[in-house]
C-alpha positions in Angstrom: -24.5 -48.6 -69.6 -21.4 -48.8 -72.5 -23.8 -48.5 -75.2 -24.9 -45.3 -73.8 -21.7 -43.8 -72.9 -20.5 -44.4 -76.5 -23.6 -43.2 -77.9 -22.9 -39.9 -76.1 -19.2 -39.8 -77.4 -20.8 -40.3 -81.2 -20.6 -44.1 -81.6 -23.1 -46.8 -82.3 -22.0 -50.1 -81.1 -23.3 -53.7 -81.0 -23.3 -55.9 -78.1 -19.7 -57.0 -78.8 -18.3 -53.8 -79.3 -20.0 -52.5 -76.4 -18.2 -55.1 -74.2 -15.1 -54.1 -75.6 -15.6 -50.4 -75.0 -17.0 -50.9 -71.6 -13.7 -53.1 -70.6 -11.4 -50.3 -72.0 -13.5 -47.6 -70.5 -13.6 -49.3 -67.1 -9.5 -49.9 -67.4 -9.1 -46.2 -68.0 -11.2 -45.4 -65.2 -9.1 -47.4 -62.8 -5.6 -45.6 -64.2 -7.3 -42.3 -63.8 -7.9 -40.4 -60.7 -11.6 -40.7 -61.4 -14.1 -43.3 -60.3 -17.1 -44.8 -61.9 -19.5 -43.7 -59.1 -22.6 -45.4 -60.9 -21.2 -48.9 -59.4 -21.0 -49.2 -55.7 -17.3 -48.8 -54.7 -17.4 -51.8 -52.4 -20.5 -54.2 -52.6 -20.1 -54.8 -48.7 -20.6 -51.3 -48.1 -23.7 -51.3 -50.4 -25.3 -54.3 -48.8 -24.8 -53.0 -45.5 -26.7 -49.6 -46.8 -29.4 -51.6 -47.9 -30.0 -53.3 -44.6 -29.4 -50.0 -42.8 -31.9 -47.9 -44.9 -34.8 -50.0 -44.2 -37.9 -48.1 -43.3 -38.3 -47.8 -39.5 -34.6 -48.4 -38.6 -32.2 -46.0 -37.1 -28.8 -46.1 -35.9 -28.2 -46.1 -32.2 -24.9 -46.4 -30.2 -24.0 -49.7 -28.6 -23.8 -48.1 -25.4 -26.6 -46.0 -24.5 -25.8 -42.2 -23.7 -26.7 -40.5 -20.4 -29.8 -39.0 -22.4 -30.7 -42.6 -23.4 -30.6 -43.7 -19.9 -32.4 -40.8 -18.5 -35.2 -41.3 -21.3 -35.7 -44.7 -20.0 -35.5 -43.7 -16.2 -38.3 -41.0 -16.9 -40.6 -43.5 -18.9 -43.7 -44.0 -16.7 -43.9 -47.7 -18.1 -43.4 -49.6 -15.0 -46.7 -50.8 -14.1 -47.1 -51.8 -10.0 -49.7 -54.4 -9.1 -52.0 -52.5 -6.7 -52.7 -55.9 -4.7 -49.1 -56.8 -4.3 -46.6 -53.5 -4.0 -43.5 -55.8 -4.6 -44.9 -57.1 -8.0 -44.5 -54.9 -11.1 -44.4 -55.2 -15.0 -42.0 -53.6 -17.1 -43.3 -52.1 -20.5 -39.9 -52.6 -22.4 -41.2 -51.8 -25.9 -42.3 -48.1 -24.5 -39.0 -47.9 -22.5 -36.8 -49.0 -25.7 -39.0 -46.4 -28.0 -38.2 -43.8 -25.4 -34.4 -44.5 -25.6 -34.2 -45.1 -29.1 -36.0 -41.3 -29.6 -33.3 -40.0 -27.2 -30.3 -41.4 -29.2 -28.1 -39.2 -31.1 -29.3 -38.4 -34.7 -27.1 -38.4 -37.6 -26.7 -34.8 -38.9 -26.3 -35.1 -42.7 -29.3 -37.3 -42.9 
């Protein structure tokens, strides 16, 4: 990256010179009001974003909203046994999917 920046500024550097240039460039950025946004500001945030941006993942509130609870209650995924009316089977996956679908969405994505 340092070689590219130096080249744009009209300099051609070998590896050692590029390292020196990069150190100076980074110091100048730290002392200025500008950030080098080519690198993550915080590595932990970068790792968190990698995890959260997996395909098929969504963010949902820790506590279900009223809409999520209503979606679970309206879900027709509780199957009753016709032979024993006290026995039933809950289709948790379908209820969970209904609740996630009803979760608030991020507006800026």
